[in-house]
C-alpha positions in Angstrom: 2.7 21.8 8.0 3.3 23.8 4.6 3.1 21.8 1.4 6.7 21.8 1.0 6.9 20.6 4.5 4.3 17.8 3.6 6.5 17.0 0.7 9.7 16.7 2.6 7.5 14.5 5.3 6.7 12.0 2.5 10.5 11.8 1.1 11.4 11.0 4.6 8.8 8.2 5.3 10.0 6.9 1.9 13.4 7.1 2.9 12.9 5.3 6.0 10.8 2.4 4.5 13.0 1.6 1.4 16.1 1.6 3.5 14.3 -0.7 5.7 13.5 -3.0 2.9 17.1 -3.0 2.0 18.4 -3.6 5.2 15.8 -6.4 5.7 16.6 -8.4 2.2 20.3 -8.0 2.7 20.6 -10.1 5.7 18.1 -12.8 4.1 19.7 -16.6 3.2 19.4 -17.1 -0.6 16.4 -19.8 -0.2 14.1 -17.0 1.4 14.0 -14.9 -1.7 11.7 -17.8 -3.0 9.2 -17.4 -0.1 5.6 -16.6 -0.9 4.1 -13.2 0.1 0.5 -12.3 0.6 0.6 -10.7 -3.1 -0.7 -13.3 -5.4 1.8 -15.0 -7.4 4.7 -13.3 -5.9 7.6 -14.4 -4.1 9.9 -12.2 -1.7 12.1 -11.8 -5.2 9.2 -10.7 -7.0 8.1 -7.9 -4.4 11.8 -6.6 -4.3 11.8 -6.6 -8.1 8.4 -4.9 -8.3 9.8 -2.1 -5.9 12.8 -1.9 -8.1 11.1 -1.6 -11.1 8.4 1.2 -10.2 11.4 3.4 -8.9 13.3 2.8 -11.9 10.6 4.0 -14.0 10.2 7.2 -12.0 13.9 7.4 -12.7 13.0 7.6 -16.3 15.1 4.2 -17.2 13.4 2.3 -20.1 11.1 -0.9 -19.5 12.7 -4.3 -20.2 12.0 -5.9 -23.2 10.5 -8.9 -22.3 7.7 -11.7 -23.1 5.6 -12.8 -20.3 4.7 -16.7 -19.9 1.3 -17.5 -20.6 0.7 -19.6 -17.8 0.8 -17.1 -14.9 -2.6 -17.2 -13.4 -2.5 -14.0 -11.1 -2.3 -11.9 -14.3 -5.9 -10.8 -14.6 -5.8 -7.4 -16.6 -3.7 -5.1 -18.5 -2.3 -3.2 -15.3 -1.4 -6.4 -13.6 0.5 -7.4 -16.7 2.3 -4.0 -17.0 3.6 -4.5 -13.3 4.2 -8.0 -14.0 6.7 -7.8 -16.9 9.8 -6.4 -15.1 9.0 -8.6 -12.3 9.2 -11.9 -14.2 12.1 -10.2 -16.1 13.9 -10.3 -12.8 13.1 -13.9 -11.6 16.5 -15.4 -12.7 18.2 -13.0 -10.7 20.4 -14.0 -7.8 20.2 -12.6 -4.5 23.2 -10.5 -4.7 22.1 -9.1 -8.1 19.0 -8.1 -6.6 20.1 -6.7 -3.3 23.0 -4.8 -5.8 20.4 -3.3 -8.0 17.8 -2.5 -5.1 20.7 -0.4 -3.4 21.9 1.3 -6.4 18.3 2.4 -7.1 17.9 3.8 -3.9 21.0 5.9 -4.2 19.8 7.3 -7.6 16.5 7.5 -6.4 17.1 9.2 -3.2 19.6 11.8 -5.1 16.7 12.6 -7.6 14.4 13.4 -4.8 17.0 15.6 -3.3 17.4 17.5 -6.4 14.2 17.7 -7.7 12.8 21.2 -8.5 9.1 20.3 -8.6 6.6 22.2 -6.5 4.0 20.2 -4.5 1.3 20.9 -7.0 3.2 20.4 -10.2 1.5 17.8 -12.5 3.5 14.5 -13.2 2.8 11.3 -14.6 2.5 8.2 -12.5 3.3 5.1 -14.4 0.6 3.0 -14.4 1.0 1.2 -17.8 -2.2 1.5 -20.1 -3.8 3.3 -17.4 -0.8 5.9 -16.8 -2.4 9.1 -15.5 -1.4 12.5 -14.1 -1.4 13.7 -10.5 0.4 16.5 -8.3 3.9 15.8 -7.3 2.8 15.7 -3.7 0.2 13.2 -4.3 3.0 10.9 -6.4 5.1 11.0 -3.2 2.4 10.2 -1.0 1.4 7.0 -3.0 4.9 5.8 -3.2 5.1 5.8 0.6 1.9 3.8 0.7 3.2 1.4 -1.9 6.6 1.1 -0.5 5.6 0.6 3.1 3.1 -1.9 2.4 5.1 -4.0 0.5 8.0 -3.9 3.2 5.3 -5.5 5.5 4.6 -7.8 2.9 8.2 -8.7 3.1 8.3 -8.7 6.9 5.4 -11.5 7.4 6.8 -13.4 4.5 10.3 -13.9 6.4 8.9 -13.5 9.9 10.7 -10.2 11.0 7.9 -7.9 12.0 8.7 -4.1 12.4 8.0 -0.5 11.6 4.2 -0.8 12.1 4.3 2.6 13.8 6.8 4.2 11.7 6.3 7.5 9.5 5.6 5.2 6.4 2.8 3.4 8.4 0.8 6.9 9.4 1.1 8.2 5.7 -0.6 4.6 4.8 -3.2 4.8 7.5 -4.3 8.4 6.2 -4.3 7.2 2.7 -6.2 4.2 3.3 -8.9 6.3 5.6 -9.5 8.0 2.8 -11.2 5.0 1.1 -13.4 4.4 4.0 -16.5 6.5 2.7 -16.4 4.6 -0.8 -16.2 1.4 1.2 -19.0 2.0 3.6 -21.3 4.5 2.0 -20.9 2.8 -1.8 -19.8 -0.2 -2.0 -21.6 -1.8 1.0 -24.5 0.0 0.5 -24.9 1.4 4.1 -28.3 2.9 4.7 -28.9 6.7 4.8 -28.3 7.8 8.8 -26.4 5.1 9.9 -23.1 4.9 11.4 -20.0 2.6 11.6 -17.2 2.9 13.9 -13.8 1.7 13.4 -11.6 1.0 16.6 -8.6 0.1 15.7 -5.7 -1.0 18.3 -1.8 -2.2 18.8 1.0 -0.1 17.6 -0.8 2.7 15.6 -4.2 3.0 17.5 -7.0 5.5 15.9 -11.0 5.6 16.4 -12.8 6.7 13.0 -16.4 6.9 12.6 -18.1 6.6 9.2 -21.3 8.5 8.8 -23.8 8.4 5.9 -25.7 11.7 5.6 -29.6 12.2 4.2 -28.1 12.3 0.8 -26.3 9.3 0.9 -23.0 10.5 1.1 -20.2 9.2 3.6 -17.7 10.8 5.2 -15.0 9.9 8.0 -14.1 11.8 11.3 -12.8 11.4 14.7 -15.7 11.8 16.7 -16.9 9.2 19.1 -20.4 7.5 17.9 -22.8 6.2 20.7 -24.4 3.2 19.5 -23.0 2.9 16.1 -24.9 0.9 14.0 -21.9 -1.3 13.3 -18.5 -1.2 15.4 -15.4 -3.1 14.2 -12.6 -3.8 17.1 -9.6 -5.1 15.3 -5.7 -4.6 15.6 -3.8 -2.0 13.0 -2.2 -5.0 11.2 -5.5 -6.6 10.4 -7.0 -3.5 9.3 -4.0 -3.1 7.1 -4.4 -6.5 5.7 -8.1 -6.2 5.3 -7.5 -2.8 3.4 -5.0 -4.5 1.1 -6.6 -7.7 0.2 -3.9 -9.6 2.1 -4.7 -13.0 2.7 -6.9 -14.1 5.7 -6.2 -11.3 8.3 -6.5 -11.8 12.1 -9.9 -11.6 14.4 -12.4 -8.6 13.8 -14.9 -8.3 16.8 -18.0 -7.1 15.4 -20.9 -5.4 17.3 -24.3 -4.6 15.8 -25.5 -5.2 12.2 -23.7 -8.4 11.2 -25.3 -8.3 7.9 -24.2 -4.7 7.1 -20.9 -5.7 8.8 -20.3 -8.6 6.1 -20.7 -6.5 3.3 -18.4 -3.9 4.8 -15.5 -6.5 5.1 -16.3 -8.0 1.7 -15.7 -4.7 0.1 -12.9 -3.8 2.3 -10.1 -4.3 -0.2 -9.1 -0.9 -1.7 -5.9 -1.9 -3.7 -5.9 -3.9 -7.2 
């Protein structure tokens, strides 16, 4: 695909996922909005509030004026505090208020994306509080697909309505998470030089990847099958997702090979804050 086609693919994936969130929460009973999710300290309402808040900031809306309570134990740093403020501000909002604001935000953001004149390589700001940084327009869109789709799955697990595990957003998320595998295996887990680690992922989104650590200690990932890898993980796609995003206690993982190395890899698998 060309760069412009890639941008459009990201927009389409974002649209499909955020509209799925709107459809999902529109049908929820009032008490379901308070159900906990696997995001520490966040309920269904809070995850929806977070999605609204980030998209609103990208639209240029001012951040709300609000003081956070001092007893929020899941707030562990400046980034978390920045993300929490607009979430906490909406904790008193009713279900109709939340769905109305979400739908309105989706309409506005979709219009803004359709009318955007940005080129894929144009530098834009990513809203991340004190750690705000610049990146390309295409990369911003990819990260929004990742964030929205992962939170769609958080919501689905919380309310018991699975779905879209093989959607366009799922594919973008898989590829985004695979970019972090070399860091996990090579750097964080301290995998020895010359080692190979294989991941056989099953389910709605099947894939097989091998991470190889070269003579310089640099890790890389490819689709080639490795015979007799030092470690092989066999796991479902949703389990892989939850491990990579630090979500709760995931499903079973079959391990073959060096169990000590496998334990170090799993202990460092989460890539999200």
